[in-house]
C-alpha positions in Angstrom: 0.0 0.0 0.0 2.8 2.4 0.9 4.6 1.7 -2.4 1.4 2.4 -4.4 1.0 5.8 -2.7 4.6 6.7 -3.4 4.1 5.6 -7.0 0.9 7.6 -7.4 2.6 10.7 -6.0 5.5 10.5 -8.4 3.0 10.1 -11.4 1.2 13.3 -10.3 4.5 15.3 -10.0 5.8 14.1 -13.3 2.6 14.6 -15.4 0.4 17.3 -14.0 3.0 20.0 -13.3 4.8 19.8 -16.7 1.5 19.7 -18.5 0.4 22.9 -16.7 3.7 24.6 -17.5 3.3 23.8 -21.2 -0.2 25.2 -21.4 0.5 28.5 -19.8 0.1 27.5 -16.1 -3.7 27.9 -16.3 -5.2 28.7 -12.9 -7.6 25.7 -12.9 -4.7 23.2 -13.1 -2.9 24.4 -10.0 -5.8 23.7 -7.6 -6.1 20.2 -9.1 -2.5 19.5 -8.7 -2.6 21.0 -5.2 -5.5 18.9 -4.1 -4.0 15.7 -5.5 -0.7 16.2 -3.7 -2.4 17.2 -0.4 -4.8 14.3 -0.5 -1.9 11.9 -1.1 0.1 13.4 1.7 -2.9 13.3 4.2 -3.4 9.6 3.5 0.2 8.9 4.1 1.6 7.7 7.4 3.0 10.0 9.9 6.5 8.9 8.9 6.2 11.0 5.7 8.8 13.8 5.7 7.5 17.4 5.5 10.3 18.5 3.3 8.5 17.0 0.3 5.6 19.5 0.6 8.1 22.3 0.8 9.8 21.1 -2.4 6.4 21.1 -4.2 5.8 24.7 -3.1 9.2 25.8 -4.2 8.8 24.1 -7.6 5.5 25.9 -8.1 7.1 29.3 -7.3 9.9 28.6 -9.8 7.4 27.6 -12.5 5.3 30.7 -11.8 8.3 33.1 -12.0 9.4 31.5 -15.3 6.0 31.8 -16.8 5.7 35.4 -15.8 8.9 36.2 -17.5 7.7 34.5 -20.7 4.4 36.3 -20.5 6.2 39.7 -20.0 8.4 38.9 -23.0 5.5 38.0 -25.3 3.3 40.9 -24.1 6.2 43.5 -24.4 5.4 46.1 -27.0 7.2 46.0 -30.4 10.0 48.4 -31.1 9.2 51.5 -33.0 9.9 51.5 -36.7 13.0 53.4 -37.8 12.9 56.3 -40.2 14.3 54.1 -43.0 11.7 51.4 -42.5 8.9 54.1 -42.4 10.2 55.5 -45.7 10.3 52.0 -47.3 6.7 51.5 -46.2 5.7 54.8 -47.8 7.4 53.7 -51.0 5.6 50.4 -50.9 2.3 52.2 -50.4 3.0 54.5 -53.4 4.0 51.5 -55.5 0.7 49.8 -54.7 -1.1 53.1 -55.6 0.4 52.9 -59.1 2.9 55.8 -58.8 6.3 55.8 -60.5 8.5 54.2 -57.8 11.8 52.3 -58.4 11.8 48.6 -57.5 15.2 48.7 -55.9 16.5 51.6 -53.9 19.7 51.9 -51.9 20.1 53.4 -48.4 21.8 56.5 -49.8 18.9 57.1 -52.2 16.5 56.5 -49.4 18.2 59.1 -47.2 18.2 61.5 -50.1 14.4 60.8 -50.5 13.9 61.6 -46.8 15.8 64.8 -47.1 13.6 66.2 -49.9 11.8 69.3 -48.6 8.4 68.7 -50.0 6.1 65.9 -51.3 6.4 67.1 -54.9 10.2 67.0 -54.6 10.0 63.5 -53.3 7.8 62.4 -56.2 10.2 64.0 -58.8 13.2 62.3 -57.2 11.4 58.9 -57.2 10.3 59.5 -60.9 14.0 60.2 -61.7 15.1 57.0 -60.0 12.3 55.1 -61.8 13.3 56.4 -65.2 16.9 55.7 -64.5 16.0 52.1 -63.5 14.0 51.7 -66.7 17.0 52.9 -68.8 19.3 50.4 -67.0 16.8 47.6 -67.7 16.6 48.6 -71.4 20.4 48.7 -71.7 20.6 45.3 -70.1 18.0 43.9 -72.5 19.9 45.5 -75.5 23.2 44.1 -74.3 21.6 40.6 -73.9 20.1 40.8 -77.4 23.5 41.9 -78.8 25.2 39.1 -77.0 22.7 36.6 -78.4 23.3 37.9 -81.9 27.0 37.8 -81.5 26.8 34.2 -80.3 24.6 33.3 -83.2 27.1 34.8 -85.6 29.9 32.9 -83.9 28.0 29.6 -84.3 27.4 30.3 -88.0 31.1 31.0 -88.7 33.7 28.3 -88.7 35.7 27.6 -85.6 39.1 28.3 -87.2 38.1 31.7 -88.6 36.6 32.7 -85.4 39.6 31.7 -83.3 41.9 33.6 -85.7 39.6 36.6 -85.6 39.2 36.7 -81.8 43.0 36.3 -81.3 43.7 39.1 -83.7 41.1 41.4 -82.0 42.5 40.7 -78.6 46.1 41.3 -79.8 44.9 44.5 -81.6 43.0 45.9 -78.6 45.9 45.3 -76.2 48.3 46.9 -78.6 46.1 49.9 -79.1 45.6 50.3 -75.4 49.3 50.4 -74.9 49.7 52.9 -77.7 46.9 55.2 -76.2 48.5 55.0 -72.7 51.9 55.9 -74.2 50.5 58.9 -75.9 48.7 60.0 -72.7 51.9 59.6 -70.8 53.8 61.7 -73.4 51.2 64.4 -73.2 51.7 64.7 -69.4 55.3 65.8 -70.2 55.1 67.5 -73.5 51.4 68.0 -74.3 49.3 71.2 -74.2 47.4 71.6 -70.9 43.6 71.6 -70.8 42.0 72.6 -67.5 38.6 71.4 -66.2 37.3 73.8 -63.5 35.7 71.5 -60.8 34.4 74.4 -58.6 30.7 74.2 -59.7 29.6 71.4 -57.4 27.5 73.7 -55.2 25.7 75.1 -58.2 24.3 71.8 -59.3 22.2 68.9 -58.0 23.3 65.3 -57.6 21.7 64.4 -61.0 23.5 67.3 -62.8 26.8 66.3 -61.2 26.3 62.8 -62.4 25.7 64.0 -66.0 28.7 66.3 -65.8 31.0 63.4 -64.7 29.7 61.2 -67.4 30.5 63.9 -70.0 34.0 64.3 -68.6 34.6 60.5 -68.7 33.7 60.6 -72.5 35.9 63.6 -72.9 38.9 61.8 -71.3 38.3 58.7 -73.5 38.2 60.9 -76.6 41.3 62.7 -75.6 43.2 59.5 -74.8 42.4 58.1 -78.3 43.5 61.3 -80.1 46.7 61.5 -82.1 48.0 64.5 -80.1 46.1 64.4 -76.7 45.9 67.2 -74.2 47.4 67.1 -70.7 44.1 67.2 -68.7 44.1 69.0 -65.4 41.3 68.7 -62.8 41.7 71.9 -60.8 39.8 72.8 -57.6 39.1 69.1 -57.1 38.4 68.1 -53.5 38.5 64.6 -52.0 35.2 63.1 -50.8 33.2 65.5 -52.9 30.3 64.7 -55.2 32.7 64.8 -58.2 35.1 62.4 -56.5 32.3 59.9 -55.6 30.9 59.9 -59.1 34.3 59.4 -60.7 34.9 56.4 -58.5 31.5 55.0 -59.6 32.4 55.5 -63.2 36.1 54.4 -63.2 36.2 52.0 -60.2 39.7 50.5 -59.9 41.0 52.5 -62.9 40.5 55.9 -61.2 44.0 55.7 -59.6 45.6 54.7 -62.9 44.4 57.6 -65.1 47.1 59.6 -66.8 45.8 63.0 -65.8 46.7 65.6 -63.1 44.2 66.0 -60.2 44.8 68.8 -57.8 42.8 70.9 -55.3 44.7 74.1 -56.3 43.3 76.7 -58.5 44.6 77.0 -62.1 45.8 80.6 -61.3 48.2 79.1 -58.8 49.7 76.6 -61.3 49.8 78.5 -64.6 50.5 82.2 -65.4 47.4 84.3 -65.9 48.5 85.7 -69.2 48.3 82.2 -70.7 44.9 81.3 -69.4 41.7 81.6 -71.6 38.3 80.7 -70.1 36.0 79.3 -72.7 32.4 80.4 -72.0 29.4 80.9 -74.2 28.7 84.3 -72.5 32.0 85.9 -73.5 31.7 89.0 -75.7 35.0 88.0 -77.4 34.8 85.4 -80.2 37.6 82.9 -80.7 39.0 83.2 -84.2 41.9 80.7 -84.2 43.3 78.0 -81.9 46.4 79.1 -80.0 48.8 76.3 -79.2 50.6 78.5 -76.6 47.5 79.2 -74.6 45.9 77.1 -71.8 42.1 76.8 -72.3 39.8 76.3 -69.3 36.4 74.6 -69.5 33.8 74.8 -66.8 32.8 71.3 -65.5 29.1 71.9 -65.3 25.7 71.2 -67.0 24.7 74.5 -68.6 21.0 73.8 -68.3 21.0 74.3 -64.6 23.5 77.2 -64.4 22.4 80.8 -64.5 23.6 82.8 -67.4 27.0 84.4 -66.8 28.2 82.3 -63.9 31.4 81.1 -65.6 32.0 84.6 -67.1 31.7 86.2 -63.7 34.1 83.8 -62.2 36.7 84.5 -65.0 36.3 88.2 -64.5 36.8 87.9 -60.7 40.1 86.1 -61.4 41.1 88.6 -64.1 41.3 86.0 -66.9 40.8 86.4 -70.6 37.6 84.8 -72.0 36.5 83.6 -75.4 33.5 82.0 -77.0 33.3 79.7 -80.0 32.2 81.4 -83.3 29.0 79.4 -83.7 27.0 82.2 -85.1 29.6 83.0 -87.7 29.5 79.5 -89.3 26.2 78.0 -88.3 22.6 79.1 -88.7 21.0 78.3 -85.4 17.4 77.3 -85.0 15.3 77.5 -81.9 17.3 76.3 -78.9 20.2 77.0 -76.6 23.8 77.4 -77.9 25.3 75.5 -75.1 27.5 72.4 -75.9 28.3 69.4 -73.8 31.8 68.8 -72.5 32.6 65.9 -74.8 31.5 68.0 -77.8 33.8 70.7 -76.6 36.6 68.2 -76.4 36.0 67.0 -80.0 36.0 70.5 -81.3 39.2 71.5 -79.5 41.0 68.4 -80.6 40.0 68.9 -84.2 41.1 72.5 -84.1 44.4 71.5 -82.6 45.0 69.0 -85.3 43.6 70.7 -88.4 42.8 74.4 -87.6 39.6 73.9 -89.7 36.4 75.3 -88.2 34.2 73.5 -90.6 35.6 70.1 -89.6 35.5 71.1 -85.9 31.9 72.3 -85.9 30.7 69.1 -87.4 30.5 67.7 -83.8 27.8 70.2 -83.0 24.4 68.3 -82.9 22.6 68.9 -86.2 19.3 69.3 -84.4 20.5 72.7 -83.1 21.2 74.4 -86.4 19.9 74.5 -90.0 23.1 74.0 -91.8 26.8 74.8 -92.2 27.3 77.6 -94.7 30.4 79.2 -96.3 28.6 82.6 -96.7 28.2 85.1 -93.8 25.2 84.3 -91.8 23.6 87.7 -92.3 23.4 87.2 -96.0 21.8 83.8 -95.5 19.3 85.3 -93.1 18.3 87.9 -95.8 17.8 85.1 -98.3 15.6 83.2 -95.8 13.6 86.4 -95.3 13.1 86.7 -99.0 12.0 83.0 -99.2 9.5 83.6 -96.5 8.2 86.7 -98.4 7.6 84.5 -101.4 5.6 82.1 -99.3 3.4 84.8 -97.9 3.0 86.5 -101.2 3.6 90.0 -100.0 5.8 92.2 -102.3 6.5 89.3 -104.6 7.8 91.4 -107.4 10.1 93.5 -105.3 11.4 90.4 -103.5 12.1 88.6 -106.8 14.2 91.6 -108.0 16.1 91.7 -104.7 16.7 88.0 -104.8 17.9 88.2 -108.5 20.2 91.1 -107.5 21.7 89.3 -104.6 22.1 85.9 -106.4 22.8 86.4 -110.1 23.0 83.4 -112.3 26.4 82.3 -113.3 
């Protein structure tokens, strides 16, 4: 009988209490376990030790304290969402609403989005990122299609011809790279300097700085492939600036291997002022010929976002000579601005340096900006166009025909 009681008490301790602990220590299970243990202890002999009851009470206290900690952990309030997480939720809501939102956005872009002063500015920035992402996707698709076409062409051609061709191309490209680098190295010693003024960072937004750096990268590539390249100088260039970050994104590991001069000094501290000429479209002085003894300065900026006369005012403050390209003398401009990109300026200057021919140099101006390249003075051509318009309108037709015949006699 005594053994049966001891066995029953062990079964109660090993089954009831763990079951209650697993099910959240419900209050209705504790009285049951308590009554069972008390009933067993009361039916026992007087020889039963009282320490066993104390152990049961201590065990219950330990179980209660553990469960209270678990409950407090589960009931504890969630942490507040951070600013970045809130911004990402806002972007997700806008995406579900059908607005132009990029699919992937980095932390830097998200911080820039949070720093936008107004809701319209945030929408414009997101639209810019969305369009940029679409351009990247289209470029990847075009590259994939181009790769597929190239693979198909390789499959159609014979293996021997293709191996000979690929080996020749690899040898040719490596040889030409060495030749281009040798010319760039020679230009750093003997070449004519060409300065890029990098002091317009505060005047532009991040998007405009990115466009400016992209144009400078194309200018450097064009200069390196030239027969007689310039010695390029990046003046007023500061480390950890927007220019610096964008150049690292464009060049990556090749940034430290470029054969150019990068300095934080101003060009007036490096070169004599009498040799410097600042090229700006706002200059009243027109450039007639290319001077090989002068040092030309080009402002590293996107002209669409800069107010008129900023580069001219900077050149006047420094007491430098200015010049503008003779675009009106050789080209008949249609509606639009006369500003050129940095890579177009580089093509024009390199052509003038090699040939001294304005007609060949100005071929790099986009044809959408002008009506044509003429040998006659532009004023005479404008008069001719006015006469043609008069013919179309039918006003003073006889007088206009006489004037046209007088100005353009038949040979």
